[in-house]
C-alpha positions in Angstrom: 126.1 94.3 98.5 125.4 90.8 98.9 124.3 88.9 95.8 122.9 85.7 94.5 124.8 84.4 91.3 126.3 87.8 90.8 122.9 89.9 90.4 120.8 92.0 92.4 117.8 91.0 92.5 119.2 87.2 92.2 117.5 85.2 89.3 114.2 84.4 88.9 113.6 81.0 89.7 110.5 79.4 87.1 108.9 76.2 87.8 105.2 74.8 87.2 102.5 74.3 89.5 102.9 70.8 91.3 106.4 70.3 90.7 108.8 68.8 92.9 111.8 71.5 93.6 115.6 71.0 94.4 117.6 74.0 95.1 120.7 73.8 96.2 122.2 77.2 98.3 125.8 77.4 98.8 127.2 79.8 101.3 130.6 82.0 99.9 130.2 84.6 102.9 133.5 84.7 104.5 132.1 85.8 108.0 128.5 85.3 108.0 126.1 82.2 107.8 123.0 82.5 105.8 119.7 80.5 104.9 116.8 81.0 102.6 113.3 81.2 102.8 110.9 80.3 100.0 108.7 83.2 101.1 104.9 82.3 100.7 105.1 78.4 99.4 103.4 76.8 102.9 105.8 74.1 102.6 103.4 71.4 103.1 105.0 68.4 105.0 108.3 70.2 104.5 108.8 72.5 107.1 112.2 71.6 107.4 112.7 73.7 103.9 111.1 76.9 105.1 114.8 78.4 105.9 114.3 80.1 108.8 117.6 80.1 111.1 116.5 79.2 114.6 113.3 77.9 113.9 113.6 75.5 111.3 117.3 74.7 110.8 120.7 76.0 112.1 122.3 78.9 109.4 124.5 77.7 106.2 127.9 77.8 107.2 130.0 80.1 105.6 132.8 79.3 102.8 131.2 77.1 101.3 128.7 75.5 103.4 125.6 74.4 101.5 122.1 73.0 101.8 119.6 71.5 99.6 116.2 72.8 100.3 113.5 70.6 99.0 109.6 71.0 98.2 106.6 70.8 96.3 104.7 73.6 94.6 101.5 73.5 95.9 100.6 76.8 94.8 101.1 79.2 91.7 101.7 82.7 91.3 104.4 85.0 91.8 106.8 85.3 95.2 110.2 86.0 96.0 113.0 84.3 98.3 115.2 85.8 100.5 117.6 85.4 103.7 116.7 84.8 106.7 119.7 85.5 108.3 120.6 88.7 110.0 119.6 91.8 107.6 121.0 90.1 104.7 118.3 90.3 102.3 118.4 94.1 102.4 122.0 93.7 101.4 120.6 92.3 98.1 120.0 88.1 99.5 116.7 88.4 97.5 115.3 86.7 94.0 111.9 86.3 92.5 110.0 83.1 91.8 107.0 82.4 89.4 105.1 79.2 89.5 103.1 78.6 86.3 99.4 77.8 86.7 95.9 79.3 85.7 95.0 83.0 86.3 91.7 84.5 86.7 91.7 86.7 83.7 93.5 86.6 80.2 96.4 88.0 78.9 98.9 88.0 76.2 102.2 88.9 77.6 104.0 88.1 80.8 106.0 90.9 81.7 107.8 88.9 84.7 108.3 89.8 88.0 108.5 93.7 88.9 110.3 93.8 92.7 110.4 97.2 93.8 112.3 97.9 97.2 113.7 100.7 99.8 117.7 101.1 99.1 120.1 102.3 101.3 124.1 103.1 101.1 125.1 101.9 104.4 124.7 98.0 105.1 121.5 96.8 106.7 123.7 95.4 110.0 124.5 99.4 110.6 120.8 100.3 110.0 119.7 97.9 112.0 122.0 98.9 115.0 120.7 102.4 114.4 117.4 101.4 114.1 117.3 100.0 117.8 119.1 103.0 119.2 117.8 106.0 117.6 114.6 104.7 115.3 114.3 103.2 111.8 116.8 105.2 109.0 115.5 107.1 105.8 116.0 105.0 102.7 118.2 106.4 100.2 116.1 105.4 97.3 113.6 103.3 96.4 114.9 100.9 93.2 112.4 99.0 90.7 114.1 95.6 89.2 117.1 97.0 91.2 117.6 100.3 89.5 116.9 104.1 89.7 118.7 107.3 89.6 120.1 108.9 92.5 120.4 112.5 93.5 123.3 113.3 91.4 121.6 112.2 88.3 123.4 108.9 87.8 122.2 105.4 87.6 119.2 104.6 85.0 115.4 104.2 85.0 114.2 100.7 85.0 112.3 100.6 81.6 109.4 97.8 81.0 108.4 97.8 77.4 104.3 97.5 76.5 103.3 96.1 72.8 100.3 98.0 71.6 97.0 96.5 71.6 98.0 93.7 73.9 97.3 93.0 77.8 100.2 92.4 80.0 100.6 90.7 83.1 102.7 92.4 85.7 103.8 90.9 88.6 104.5 93.7 91.7 106.4 92.4 94.8 107.4 94.8 97.5 111.1 93.6 98.7 111.8 96.2 101.3 113.2 96.3 104.7 111.0 99.5 105.8 108.7 100.8 103.3 104.8 99.9 102.2 103.8 102.2 99.2 101.1 102.7 96.6 102.2 102.1 93.0 99.8 103.4 89.8 100.9 103.6 85.9 100.1 106.8 84.6 96.8 106.8 82.6 96.4 103.3 82.6 94.2 101.0 85.5 95.3 98.2 86.9 93.2 94.7 86.4 94.1 92.8 89.5 94.1 89.1 89.6 96.0 87.9 92.3 97.2 88.8 95.8 100.3 86.8 97.1 99.6 83.3 95.7 95.7 83.4 95.6 93.9 84.3 92.5 91.2 87.1 93.0 88.0 87.9 91.2 89.7 90.5 89.0 89.0 94.4 90.3 90.2 97.6 88.7 92.2 100.3 90.3 94.6 103.4 89.3 96.2 103.2 92.8 97.1 100.0 94.8 99.0 99.6 98.2 101.5 96.9 98.9 102.9 96.4 101.9 106.5 94.5 102.5 106.2 90.9 101.5 103.0 91.1 99.6 102.5 90.7 95.9 99.9 91.6 93.2 99.9 90.3 89.6 97.7 92.7 87.5 97.1 93.0 83.8 97.8 95.8 82.1 96.0 97.0 78.5 98.1 98.9 76.4 95.6 100.5 74.7 96.5 104.6 75.3 98.3 106.5 72.9 101.6 104.9 72.2 104.5 107.0 74.4 106.6 106.7 77.6 104.8 106.3 80.9 105.5 107.1 84.4 105.0 104.0 86.7 105.2 105.8 90.3 105.3 104.6 93.8 104.2 106.7 96.8 104.9 106.5 100.4 101.7 105.5 102.4 101.3 107.5 105.5 103.6 106.4 108.2 105.0 103.4 106.2 108.6 104.6 106.3 110.6 107.6 104.9 112.5 107.9 101.7 115.0 110.7 100.7 114.0 110.7 97.2 110.2 110.1 97.5 109.9 112.5 94.4 112.0 110.2 92.1 110.4 107.0 93.0 109.6 106.2 89.2 110.1 103.6 86.7 109.4 104.0 82.7 106.9 101.8 80.9 107.4 102.2 76.9 105.3 101.5 74.4 107.4 99.5 71.9 108.3 101.3 68.5 108.4 104.6 70.5 111.9 105.8 71.3 112.8 105.8 75.1 112.4 109.2 77.1 111.3 110.5 80.5 107.8 110.5 80.3 105.7 113.9 80.3 102.7 112.2 81.6 101.0 113.0 85.1 99.7 110.6 87.8 96.3 110.3 89.0 95.6 111.9 92.4 96.0 109.6 95.2 92.8 109.5 97.4 93.8 107.6 100.0 97.1 107.5 101.5 96.4 105.4 104.7 98.7 102.2 104.6 96.0 99.7 104.6 95.1 96.4 102.5 92.1 97.0 99.6 90.2 94.2 101.7 87.1 95.6 100.5 88.0 94.7 96.7 90.3 91.7 97.9 87.7 88.3 97.0 89.4 84.8 96.4 88.5 83.3 93.2 87.6 80.0 94.4 86.6 80.9 98.5 86.7 78.9 101.3 84.7 79.5 104.3 85.8 79.5 107.8 84.2 77.5 110.6 82.7 80.0 113.1 81.8 77.5 115.4 84.8 77.8 117.8 85.3 81.3 117.5 84.4 82.9 120.8 83.9 86.2 122.3 85.9 88.5 123.2 88.2 86.2 121.4 91.9 85.3 121.9 93.5 89.3 121.7 97.1 89.4 121.6 98.8 92.9 122.2 101.3 94.1 119.7 103.6 97.2 121.5 106.6 98.3 121.5 109.0 98.7 124.5 112.5 100.2 125.8 115.3 97.6 127.2 115.8 99.6 130.3 119.0 97.7 131.0 120.5 98.5 127.3 118.5 101.1 126.2 117.4 99.5 122.9 113.9 99.3 121.2 112.3 96.2 120.9 108.9 94.7 119.6 106.9 92.1 120.9 103.3 90.5 121.2 101.8 89.8 124.4 105.3 91.4 125.8 107.9 88.8 125.1 110.2 89.9 122.1 111.4 87.1 120.4 115.1 85.4 121.0 115.8 82.1 118.7 118.9 80.5 119.3 120.6 79.6 116.0 122.5 76.6 117.1 119.7 75.2 118.6 116.6 75.5 116.1 113.1 74.4 117.1 112.8 71.5 115.2 115.4 70.3 117.3 113.6 70.5 120.6 110.9 68.5 118.4 113.6 65.9 116.9 114.8 65.3 120.9 111.4 65.4 122.1 112.0 68.2 124.5 109.2 70.5 125.4 111.2 72.7 127.5 111.2 75.9 125.7 112.7 79.3 126.7 110.1 82.0 126.9 112.0 84.2 124.6 111.3 81.6 122.0 107.5 82.5 122.2 106.2 79.4 121.7 102.5 78.7 121.1 101.7 74.8 120.9 99.0 73.7 118.6 98.9 69.9 118.9 95.5 69.0 117.8 94.7 68.5 113.7 92.5 70.2 111.8 91.1 72.7 113.7 90.5 76.2 113.5 93.2 79.1 115.1 91.7 82.6 115.5 94.2 85.3 116.6 93.4 88.7 117.0 96.1 91.3 117.0 95.4 94.3 118.7 97.9 97.4 117.6 98.8 99.4 120.8 100.7 101.6 118.8 100.0 103.9 115.6 102.7 102.7 113.3 101.0 99.6 110.8 102.7 96.4 110.5 103.2 94.0 107.5 102.2 90.5 109.4 103.5 87.4 107.7 102.7 83.8 108.6 105.2 80.8 107.6 103.3 77.6 106.4 99.6 78.8 105.7 97.6 81.1 103.2 95.9 82.5 106.3 92.1 84.2 106.4 91.5 87.8 107.0 88.4 87.9 109.0 89.2 91.6 109.7 91.1 94.7 109.9 90.1 98.0 111.0 92.7 101.2 111.7 92.0 103.3 115.1 89.9 100.4 116.6 89.8 98.5 119.8 88.7 95.1 119.0 85.1 94.6 120.7 82.1 92.2 120.6 80.5 94.9 118.4 83.6 94.6 115.7 83.1 91.1 115.8 79.8 91.4 114.1 81.2 92.7 111.2 83.8 89.6 110.6 84.0 87.7 107.0 83.9 83.8 107.8 82.0 83.3 104.5 84.4 84.3 102.0 87.4 85.9 103.3 90.5 87.0 101.7 93.5 84.5 102.0 97.1 85.3 101.9 100.3 85.0 103.7 101.0 88.7 104.3 98.4 91.3 105.5 98.7 94.8 107.6 98.0 95.5 110.9 96.8 98.8 110.7 98.1 101.8 113.0 95.7 101.6 116.4 93.6 99.0 115.1 92.9 95.0 114.9 93.6 92.2 112.5 92.0 89.4 113.0 93.3 86.2 111.0 92.3 82.1 110.9 94.0 79.2 109.9 93.4 75.5 110.3 96.2 73.3 111.5 96.5 71.1 108.5 100.4 71.5 108.0 102.7 70.0 110.7 105.8 72.6 111.5 107.7 74.7 113.6 105.9 78.1 111.8 107.1 81.7 112.5 104.7 84.4 112.5 106.3 87.9 112.3 106.2 91.7 111.3 108.0 91.8 108.0 109.6 95.4 108.6 113.2 94.1 108.9 114.2 96.7 112.1 110.7 95.3 113.8 111.7 91.5 113.7 115.4 92.1 114.2 113.8 93.9 117.5 111.7 91.0 118.6 108.6 91.0 116.6 107.7 87.4 116.1 105.8 84.4 117.6 106.0 80.4 116.8 103.1 78.2 116.2 104.5 74.7 117.1 101.9 72.9 115.2 101.0 69.0 115.5 104.2 68.4 117.1 103.8 64.8 117.5 103.6 64.5 113.9 106.3 66.4 112.5 109.3 63.8 112.6 106.6 61.5 110.7 105.9 63.9 108.1 109.1 65.0 107.0 112.9 63.7 106.8 114.9 65.5 110.0 117.7 63.1 110.0 120.5 66.1 108.6 119.3 68.6 110.7 122.0 67.3 113.8 125.0 67.2 111.2 123.9 70.6 109.8 123.7 72.2 113.4 127.0 70.5 114.3 128.5 72.4 111.3 127.1 75.3 112.6 128.4 74.9 116.1 131.7 74.5 115.4 132.1 77.3 113.1 130.1 79.4 115.5 132.5 78.8 118.6 135.4 80.5 116.8 133.2 83.0 114.6 134.2 86.6 115.1 130.7 88.2 115.0 128.1 87.2 117.6 124.4 87.5 117.5 122.8 90.3 119.0 119.5 90.6 118.0 116.3 88.5 117.8 118.4 86.2 115.4 115.8 86.9 112.6 117.4 89.4 110.9 120.3 91.5 112.2 123.8 90.4 112.8 126.8 91.9 114.1 127.0 96.1 112.5 130.6 95.4 112.1 130.2 92.5 109.7 132.0 93.2 106.7 130.0 92.8 102.7 131.0 89.9 101.3 129.4 87.4 98.2 126.8 84.9 98.0 126.5 82.4 95.3 125.7 78.7 94.4 121.7 79.1 93.8 
């Protein structure tokens, strides 16, 4: 595995709302570059710290190269950080992040972050190589806070303590590369108070769907008979395959009771459709979207998968062009050089004007749902629906008054997702599917927002030196880019180590 400071998951970083953060990443790998993306942080006027190689930076060179990321915590709640280079986050380059701030409901004990991820025995480079040729691989397991038992009975179950009579905040994060799932805790309900970085009007549920990259903060009331209870994950239909689907469990233990495998029974799962619970998600502080510039039939963008005839590789795209970034020439370098000649394969959408509403209707031409992540914004979800073609009739059901905001939303299978965001943050912002194989195979676009203001909004002075260091290394490096540049590297890349965060 690839590790951050020797642990998987990497260390949990903690800061307070409004803090100015300065985080140094040192790349101790011997044969691969890296970058670090601070998932969900809007990076207000700090696009250079977004950590996307080929878009906002050149990769950090191996054998001791470093980069200092500086940005302000303008949001609060729960998130994670991960490499955006190659398939590294699937091999362990991932950690969690807490920004302390207010909550929409009271609780007594913060249990901290609870990352859940699919797990593979092969390295992610090999898996991505396979996925592009024969389809997505089956995960070998699902791990909770980095651990679970395997088919041979080895390993251990993760154990989370509950104090009887107390309310606990649990920060659930899906850090998977390919799987969305429902989660529940036997005998208890989730009191949901936050989705991604956005506090919500609290609601109660027994099962909760969580897509890749999404976070939910829930309150669990330890008001049941003291004992051990299974925390369960159930794979959503067409949202991945796992060889240990019957073993996707963790233990929640009431303090004072010996830890043991629970004998509890799970609640029935009524809906297994791989869809966000939009009907229940209402932002605690609603923000309306100005609908006056939304026109019908709207700006519809088709998402699809195709075969590249010349190589026989599977690719994904929006509007027909798979993204393919250049690690050595990130989009921000075009900005520095005032160069508007972007190759088509960068899939750049130029949005020059300030404080305008941008509406995107994404129509899924296939049956597989996609977790769509936008950097630089908490976007507004105006509507989403499975197995439906967007039309003027569907537009009548869009929510402009108090839509949910978040940074990852599920595009339903054979359906549509309608999002909106305001151009209030200059930068080059990636929007992509968070299934690692899909973005590796091209499923992403870029929004170049208020290009003329980017250089004055942030310090881009070290970009040239960082890219020169990368170009010097890459000229003689043993492994070359063979995909979109945003997830996969050479399938023969050897496992290595990363530290210094």
